[in-house]
C-alpha positions as CSV (number, residue, x, y, z in Angstrom):
1,X,117.9,-65.1,40.3
2,X,115.7,-62.1,39.0
3,X,112.2,-63.9,40.5
4,X,114.0,-64.7,43.8
5,X,114.9,-60.9,43.8
6,X,111.4,-59.6,43.0
7,X,110.1,-62.0,45.7
8,X,112.4,-60.8,48.6
9,X,111.6,-57.1,47.7
10,X,107.7,-58.0,47.7
11,X,108.0,-60.0,51.0
12,X,110.1,-56.7,52.3
13,X,107.0,-54.5,50.9
14,X,104.8,-56.7,53.0
15,X,106.7,-56.6,55.9
16,X,107.4,-52.6,55.8
17,X,104.1,-52.4,55.5
18,X,103.1,-54.7,58.6
19,X,105.6,-52.9,60.7
20,X,104.2,-49.6,59.9
21,X,100.3,-50.8,60.7
22,X,101.8,-52.7,64.3
23,X,104.0,-48.8,64.6
24,X,100.7,-46.9,64.4
25,X,98.9,-49.3,67.2
26,X,101.7,-49.4,69.5
27,X,101.7,-45.4,69.2
28,X,98.1,-45.9,69.9
29,X,98.6,-47.6,73.0
30,X,101.5,-45.1,73.9
31,X,99.2,-41.9,73.8
32,X,96.9,-43.4,76.1
33,X,99.0,-44.7,78.3
34,X,100.7,-41.8,78.6
35,X,97.4,-39.8,78.8
36,X,96.9,-41.9,81.9
37,X,100.0,-41.6,83.3
38,X,100.3,-37.7,82.7
39,X,96.7,-36.8,84.4
40,X,98.4,-36.1,87.8
41,X,101.6,-35.6,86.8
42,X,103.8,-32.5,85.0
43,X,104.9,-33.6,81.3
44,X,106.8,-31.7,78.8
45,X,105.4,-30.3,76.1
46,X,105.8,-31.6,72.7
47,X,104.1,-29.1,70.2
48,X,102.2,-31.0,67.7
49,X,103.6,-34.9,68.7
50,X,101.9,-34.5,72.4
51,X,100.6,-31.7,74.4
52,X,98.1,-31.6,77.2
53,X,97.0,-28.9,78.8
54,X,93.9,-27.2,80.8
55,X,90.7,-25.6,78.4
56,X,89.9,-21.7,78.3
57,X,86.5,-21.3,77.3
58,X,85.3,-24.0,80.1
59,X,86.9,-26.2,83.1
60,X,88.3,-29.4,82.2
61,X,91.5,-30.7,80.1
62,X,92.7,-31.7,76.6
63,X,94.9,-33.9,75.0
64,X,96.6,-33.5,71.7
65,X,98.8,-35.5,69.3
66,X,100.6,-36.5,65.7
67,X,99.0,-33.1,65.1
68,X,95.3,-32.6,64.1
69,X,95.0,-36.5,63.7
70,X,94.6,-37.4,67.7
71,X,92.9,-35.6,70.8
72,X,90.8,-36.4,73.9
73,X,88.7,-34.2,76.3
74,X,87.4,-34.2,79.1
75,X,84.8,-31.8,80.9
76,X,82.9,-31.9,84.2
77,X,80.0,-33.4,82.0
78,X,81.4,-34.6,78.7
79,X,84.4,-36.9,77.4
80,X,85.2,-36.7,73.9
81,X,88.0,-38.9,72.1
82,X,88.3,-38.7,68.3
83,X,90.7,-39.4,65.4
84,X,90.2,-37.0,62.6
85,X,88.6,-37.3,60.2
86,X,88.1,-40.9,60.7
87,X,85.9,-41.3,64.1
88,X,84.7,-39.6,67.5
89,X,82.6,-40.3,70.6
90,X,81.1,-38.0,72.7
91,X,79.5,-39.1,76.0
92,X,77.4,-37.5,78.7
93,X,76.8,-39.8,81.2
94,X,74.7,-36.8,83.4
95,X,71.8,-36.7,80.6
96,X,72.4,-40.6,79.2
97,X,73.7,-39.5,76.1
98,X,76.0,-40.9,74.0
99,X,77.5,-39.9,70.2
100,X,79.5,-42.0,67.3
101,X,80.9,-40.7,64.6
102,X,82.4,-42.7,61.5
103,X,84.2,-40.4,58.8
104,X,81.0,-37.8,59.5
105,X,78.6,-37.5,58.0
106,X,78.9,-41.0,56.6
107,X,77.9,-43.0,59.3
108,X,76.8,-41.8,63.0
109,X,75.4,-43.4,65.8
110,X,73.2,-41.3,68.3
111,X,71.8,-42.7,72.0
112,X,69.5,-40.7,74.0
113,X,68.1,-42.1,77.1
114,X,66.1,-45.0,75.4
115,X,66.4,-44.1,72.0
116,X,69.0,-45.2,70.0
117,X,69.9,-44.8,65.8
118,X,72.5,-45.9,63.3
119,X,72.3,-43.9,60.3
120,X,74.1,-44.4,56.9
121,X,74.6,-41.0,55.0
122,X,71.1,-40.9,55.5
123,X,69.9,-43.6,53.1
124,X,70.7,-46.7,55.6
125,X,69.4,-46.5,59.1
126,X,68.6,-48.6,62.1
127,X,66.8,-47.2,65.2
128,X,65.3,-48.6,68.3
129,X,64.3,-47.8,72.3
130,X,60.8,-46.7,74.0
131,X,57.8,-45.1,73.5
132,X,56.7,-43.0,75.8
133,X,54.1,-45.7,77.0
134,X,57.0,-47.8,77.5
135,X,56.5,-49.8,74.1
136,X,59.8,-51.1,72.8
137,X,60.3,-50.5,69.0
138,X,63.1,-51.2,66.3
139,X,63.1,-49.5,63.3
140,X,65.5,-50.1,60.4
141,X,65.3,-48.2,56.7
142,X,67.4,-48.4,53.7
143,X,66.0,-45.3,51.8
144,X,63.8,-45.1,50.1
145,X,63.1,-49.0,49.1
146,X,62.8,-51.2,52.4
147,X,61.2,-49.5,56.0
148,X,60.6,-51.3,59.0
149,X,59.6,-51.0,62.5
150,X,59.3,-53.9,65.2
151,X,58.1,-53.5,68.3
152,X,58.4,-56.2,71.2
153,X,55.4,-54.9,73.7
154,X,52.9,-53.7,71.1
155,X,51.9,-55.2,67.8
156,X,50.3,-51.8,66.7
157,X,53.4,-50.1,66.2
158,X,54.9,-53.3,63.4
159,X,55.2,-52.7,60.1
160,X,57.2,-53.3,56.7
161,X,57.4,-51.5,53.2
162,X,58.9,-52.0,50.4
163,X,58.9,-49.4,48.0
164,X,57.3,-49.5,45.5
165,X,56.1,-52.7,45.6
166,X,53.9,-53.0,48.8
167,X,53.9,-51.8,52.6
168,X,53.0,-49.5,55.1
169,X,54.6,-47.0,57.0
170,X,53.8,-45.5,60.5
171,X,54.3,-42.0,62.0
172,X,56.5,-41.1,58.7
173,X,57.5,-38.8,56.2
174,X,54.8,-36.1,58.0
175,X,51.8,-39.0,57.8
176,X,50.3,-40.9,60.7
177,X,49.6,-44.2,57.9
178,X,50.9,-44.6,54.7
179,X,49.9,-48.1,52.6
180,X,50.5,-48.3,48.9
181,X,50.4,-51.1,46.7
182,X,52.6,-50.8,43.1
183,X,53.2,-46.8,44.0
184,X,51.5,-45.0,42.5
185,X,49.2,-47.3,41.2
186,X,47.1,-47.0,44.4
187,X,48.5,-45.0,47.8
188,X,46.2,-44.6,50.9
189,X,47.5,-41.8,53.5
190,X,46.1,-40.8,56.8
191,X,47.0,-37.6,58.9
192,X,44.9,-37.4,62.2
193,X,41.0,-38.0,60.7
194,X,41.8,-37.2,57.1
195,X,42.3,-40.3,55.1
196,X,43.1,-39.9,51.1
197,X,43.0,-42.3,49.1
198,X,45.2,-41.7,46.0
199,X,44.9,-44.1,42.3
200,X,47.8,-43.2,39.7
201,X,49.4,-40.4,42.2
202,X,49.3,-37.9,42.2
203,X,46.3,-37.7,39.2
204,X,43.2,-39.5,41.0
205,X,42.3,-39.2,44.7
206,X,39.5,-38.9,47.3
207,X,39.9,-37.7,50.3
208,X,37.4,-37.8,53.6
209,X,37.3,-37.3,57.0
210,X,35.8,-35.2,60.2
211,X,33.1,-32.9,58.0
212,X,35.4,-33.2,54.9
213,X,35.3,-34.6,51.3
214,X,36.5,-34.1,48.4
215,X,37.8,-35.2,44.9
216,X,40.5,-34.6,42.2
217,X,41.3,-36.2,38.3
218,X,44.1,-33.5,37.9
219,X,45.0,-32.0,36.4
220,X,41.3,-31.8,34.8
221,X,39.0,-30.9,37.8
222,X,38.8,-31.3,41.9
223,X,36.3,-30.5,44.5
224,X,37.0,-30.7,48.6
225,X,34.4,-29.1,51.0
226,X,35.1,-28.9,54.6
227,X,32.3,-27.8,57.2
228,X,33.2,-25.4,60.3
229,X,33.2,-27.2,63.1
230,X,33.7,-26.2,66.8
231,X,36.3,-27.1,68.6
232,X,37.9,-27.0,72.4
233,X,41.4,-25.1,72.4
234,X,44.3,-25.6,75.0
235,X,42.6,-22.8,77.6
236,X,39.4,-25.2,77.3
237,X,37.2,-22.4,75.6
238,X,35.3,-23.3,72.2
239,X,36.7,-21.8,69.1
240,X,35.3,-21.6,65.6
241,X,37.6,-23.8,62.9
242,X,36.7,-22.3,59.6
243,X,35.8,-24.5,56.7
244,X,36.5,-23.8,52.9
245,X,34.9,-25.0,49.3
246,X,37.9,-25.5,47.2
247,X,37.3,-26.2,43.8
248,X,40.0,-26.2,40.3
249,X,39.6,-27.2,36.0
250,X,42.5,-27.1,33.7
251,X,44.8,-27.0,36.8
252,X,46.5,-24.1,37.2
253,X,44.8,-22.0,34.7
254,X,41.1,-22.1,36.9
255,X,40.7,-21.9,40.8
256,X,38.6,-21.1,42.8
257,X,38.0,-20.7,46.8
258,X,36.2,-19.9,49.7
259,X,38.3,-19.9,52.8
260,X,37.4,-19.3,56.1
261,X,33.7,-20.3,55.8
262,X,31.6,-19.6,59.6
263,X,34.1,-17.3,60.7
264,X,34.3,-13.3,60.7
265,X,36.6,-13.0,57.8
266,X,35.3,-15.1,55.2
267,X,37.4,-15.2,52.1
268,X,36.9,-15.4,48.3
269,X,39.9,-16.2,45.8
270,X,39.6,-16.6,42.5
271,X,41.8,-17.4,39.7
272,X,41.9,-17.5,36.0
273,X,45.4,-17.7,34.9
274,X,46.8,-15.4,33.3
275,X,44.3,-13.0,32.8
276,X,43.2,-12.4,36.5
277,X,43.8,-13.3,40.0
278,X,41.6,-11.9,43.2
279,X,41.0,-12.2,46.8
280,X,38.3,-10.6,48.2
281,X,37.9,-10.7,52.4
282,X,36.9,-7.9,55.4
283,X,40.5,-7.9,56.7
284,X,42.2,-7.9,52.5
285,X,41.8,-7.0,49.3
286,X,44.1,-8.5,46.1
287,X,44.1,-8.0,42.6
288,X,46.1,-9.3,39.7
289,X,46.0,-8.2,35.8
290,X,47.8,-10.2,33.6
291,X,49.2,-12.7,36.4
292,X,52.0,-12.2,37.6
293,X,52.7,-9.1,36.4
294,X,50.5,-6.2,38.2
295,X,49.5,-6.5,41.2
296,X,47.6,-4.2,44.2
297,X,47.4,-4.9,47.5
298,X,44.9,-3.3,50.5
299,X,46.2,-5.2,53.5
300,X,43.9,-3.6,56.2
301,X,44.6,-6.1,58.9
302,X,48.6,-5.1,58.9
303,X,47.5,-1.6,57.8
304,X,49.6,-1.1,54.8
305,X,49.1,-0.9,50.6
306,X,51.1,-2.7,48.0
307,X,52.3,-2.5,44.1
308,X,54.0,-5.2,42.6
309,X,55.0,-5.3,38.9
310,X,55.8,-8.0,39.1
311,X,55.9,-9.8,41.8
312,X,58.8,-10.1,43.4
313,X,60.9,-8.1,41.3
314,X,59.3,-4.5,42.1
315,X,57.1,-3.7,44.8
316,X,56.6,-0.7,46.5
317,X,54.2,-0.7,50.1
318,X,53.3,1.8,52.5
319,X,51.4,1.7,55.6
320,X,52.0,1.5,59.2
321,X,52.4,-2.3,59.0
322,X,55.0,-2.1,56.1
323,X,57.0,-0.3,54.5
324,X,58.9,-1.7,51.3
325,X,60.9,-0.4,48.0
326,X,62.1,-3.0,45.8
327,X,63.8,-3.7,42.6
328,X,65.3,-6.6,42.1
329,X,68.3,-7.2,42.4
330,X,69.4,-3.8,42.3
331,X,68.2,-2.5,45.5
332,X,65.6,-3.7,48.3
333,X,64.5,-1.9,51.7
334,X,61.9,-3.5,54.1
335,X,60.8,-3.1,57.1
336,X,57.6,-3.0,59.8
337,X,57.5,-2.5,64.0
338,X,59.8,-6.2,64.0
339,X,61.5,-7.0,60.7
340,X,64.2,-4.9,58.8
341,X,65.4,-6.4,55.7
342,X,67.8,-4.6,52.9
343,X,69.8,-5.5,49.7
344,X,72.2,-4.0,47.3
345,X,73.3,-5.8,44.2
346,X,71.8,-9.1,45.9
347,X,73.6,-11.4,46.5
348,X,76.4,-8.8,47.1
349,X,75.3,-7.2,50.2
350,X,71.9,-8.1,52.7
351,X,70.8,-7.3,56.1
352,X,68.4,-9.0,58.0
353,X,67.3,-7.7,61.6
354,X,64.3,-9.2,63.7
355,X,63.7,-6.9,66.8
356,X,60.9,-8.2,69.9
357,X,62.3,-7.9,73.1
358,X,63.9,-9.4,74.6
359,X,65.6,-10.4,71.3
360,X,67.2,-8.4,69.3
361,X,68.9,-10.3,66.2
362,X,71.0,-8.8,63.4
363,X,72.7,-10.4,60.5
364,X,74.8,-9.0,57.6
365,X,76.2,-10.9,54.5
366,X,78.2,-10.2,51.8
367,X,77.7,-12.5,48.9
368,X,76.0,-15.9,50.8
369,X,78.8,-17.0,52.8
370,X,82.2,-14.8,51.9
371,X,81.6,-12.3,54.5
372,X,78.8,-12.9,57.5
373,X,78.1,-10.9,60.8
374,X,75.5,-11.9,63.2
375,X,75.1,-10.4,66.5
376,X,72.2,-11.8,68.8
377,X,71.4,-9.3,71.5
378,X,69.2,-9.7,75.1
379,X,67.9,-6.1,75.4
380,X,66.6,-6.8,78.9
381,X,70.3,-8.4,79.9
382,X,72.4,-6.2,77.5
383,X,74.2,-9.7,77.0
384,X,75.2,-10.6,73.3
385,X,76.9,-13.0,71.1
386,X,78.1,-12.5,68.1
387,X,79.8,-14.7,64.8
388,X,81.5,-13.5,62.4
389,X,82.6,-15.4,59.2
390,X,84.9,-14.7,56.0
391,X,85.3,-17.6,54.1
392,X,87.2,-19.8,53.9
393,X,89.9,-17.7,56.0
394,X,88.8,-17.6,59.8
395,X,85.6,-18.0,62.1
396,X,85.5,-16.2,65.3
397,X,82.4,-15.7,67.4
398,X,81.9,-14.6,71.3
399,X,79.1,-16.3,73.7
400,X,77.1,-14.3,76.1
401,X,79.6,-14.9,79.0
402,X,82.1,-13.0,76.9
403,X,84.0,-15.7,76.0
404,X,85.9,-15.6,72.3
405,X,87.4,-18.2,69.8
406,X,89.1,-17.9,66.6
407,X,89.6,-20.2,64.3
408,X,92.1,-20.1,61.0
409,X,91.3,-21.6,58.5
410,X,87.8,-22.5,57.8
411,X,86.8,-23.8,55.3
412,X,83.4,-25.1,55.8
413,X,82.2,-23.5,59.1
414,X,80.4,-20.2,57.5
415,X,78.1,-22.4,55.6
416,X,77.0,-24.9,58.7
417,X,77.5,-22.4,61.3
418,X,77.5,-24.5,64.8
419,X,77.5,-27.7,63.4
420,X,79.0,-30.4,66.3
421,X,79.9,-33.0,63.9
422,X,82.2,-30.6,61.7
423,X,83.6,-28.7,64.7
424,X,84.4,-32.3,66.3
425,X,85.7,-34.1,63.5
426,X,87.1,-31.8,60.2
427,X,87.8,-28.1,62.1
428,X,90.9,-30.0,63.8
429,X,92.6,-31.0,60.1
430,X,92.7,-27.2,59.0
431,X,92.9,-24.9,62.3
432,X,96.2,-23.7,61.8
433,X,95.6,-21.0,64.7
434,X,93.4,-20.7,67.4
435,X,92.7,-18.1,69.8
436,X,90.7,-18.3,72.7
437,X,89.9,-15.9,75.7
438,X,87.5,-15.8,78.5
439,X,87.5,-13.0,80.6
440,X,85.2,-14.2,83.3
441,X,88.0,-16.8,84.4
442,X,90.9,-14.3,83.3
443,X,92.3,-16.9,80.7
444,X,93.2,-16.6,77.4
445,X,95.5,-19.2,75.1
446,X,96.9,-19.2,71.6
447,X,97.9,-22.3,69.2
448,X,99.6,-21.9,66.1
449,X,100.0,-24.9,63.7
450,X,98.8,-27.7,66.3
451,X,101.0,-26.4,69.3
452,X,103.9,-26.1,67.8
453,X,103.8,-22.7,69.3
454,X,101.1,-22.8,72.2
455,X,100.8,-19.8,74.9
456,X,98.7,-20.6,77.9
457,X,97.8,-17.0,80.3
458,X,95.5,-17.2,83.7
459,X,95.7,-15.3,86.9
460,X,99.3,-16.5,88.1
461,X,99.6,-18.5,85.3
462,X,101.3,-18.3,81.9
463,X,103.1,-21.1,79.8
464,X,104.7,-20.9,76.6
465,X,105.8,-23.9,74.0
466,X,107.7,-23.6,70.9
467,X,109.4,-26.1,67.9
468,X,108.3,-29.5,69.4
469,X,108.8,-28.2,73.0
470,X,112.5,-27.4,72.3
471,X,112.0,-23.9,74.2
472,X,109.5,-24.1,77.2
473,X,108.7,-21.7,79.8
474,X,106.2,-21.5,82.6
475,X,105.0,-19.3,85.3
476,X,103.0,-20.5,88.7
477,X,102.9,-17.3,90.9
478,X,106.4,-16.8,92.2
479,X,107.6,-19.9,90.6
480,X,109.1,-19.9,87.2
481,X,110.9,-22.7,85.0
482,X,112.5,-22.3,81.9
483,X,113.2,-25.8,79.6
484,X,115.4,-25.9,76.9
485,X,115.6,-29.3,74.8
486,X,113.3,-31.3,77.4
487,X,115.9,-29.9,80.3
488,X,115.3,-27.4,83.1
489,X,117.8,-24.7,82.5
490,X,116.3,-21.9,84.9
491,X,114.6,-22.2,87.7
492,X,113.1,-19.6,90.2
493,X,111.3,-19.4,93.5
494,X,110.9,-15.7,94.9
495,X,109.7,-17.7,98.7
496,X,113.0,-19.3,98.9
497,X,115.2,-16.5,97.4
């Protein structure tokens, strides 16, 4: 009997789980059907169970259901469907753009025109599409062990690499081509005309290119020389690209460089660390004694003189091009014609400003992301945008059109501002209060606990919903309607009275 009871209990448990799964499927189907049916029809607001409303900050509409676990949104150019935090999709047919997130940022898929990419947490990726010359290619990556690319139209784009054993990569890791055998035993890299052969990377290397020859056995010794050359700039004029002669022995203790050879500003750099480091050129003189403790600098190009003892802890600079007073971390004040940077008890308080017409940018921080206030202004038009974050309590921002949005809570947004993936997949889960206003359209909205309370206002329109829609009030011009328990209890139409 006992065994039979256990079997029955397990069977009932499986039946309950199966029924629960079917309930979720049915609920999703009903939501989709209800969403379509209500696009052109008047609907009841059921709070965080189900609600559909017009967007405040732009033209479009949004449907939300099951609290923060489902929403769909449609604007003039873009449509979004999401089940936070598990899945979201965005499509913009006007630019042939689609994006899919699965438990962002774990797995993402992006397609833009002819280019597409699957990516698993920056480690495993598959991509493909066409080059500007219409050469099709497919790329696969299992970082850092496997890299491959295949092109059906141009086999010169093909490569395969099994790191660290053998392989070739093209246009990866900031290099035109990388070839390696039993890395770090041997590797060859190409960037433009410069070829570097590495042996037991980074110990041995031989470099050659257009006017360039060099070698090193690190950290014992090394030497590299490049001759000055004439090149045509983007305006069709000839200009001199300076050459250099660089060498070291017992790196980093003895360094020697002659830079800018063949130009109007040749520079000589010598270092015997920790005894001295000095630089001499027509535009700059710098001397360091007992590196890095005592430094004197005369920058004639930027018109200032600077004393460091030691850098970057204590710095004083005076001149037309720069004024700095710093005793880190107690205080720092630095400014020139376009930049201003201040800090007190870093990182308790920091301020940074960039002023270069038409841009005027200001950012104030307290304890990194605990509080941040950023203002970006167009000095020609007077328009500005502003963002204020206080981690983890709220984030508020205003765009150049004057539209504003407030969100409470915000545990991730201050650290990764304007991250569309976070805002789309995670922000709905903890946004217990949302407030938006659009002064140009005269519209505003507020939502508490995923529409448990929601209020919308616009010219000649107001809508209020409370407690799953048990109380609803709507005013459209001269028409007013009040609902209790989803039943109309009051209706007024001034035009017919």
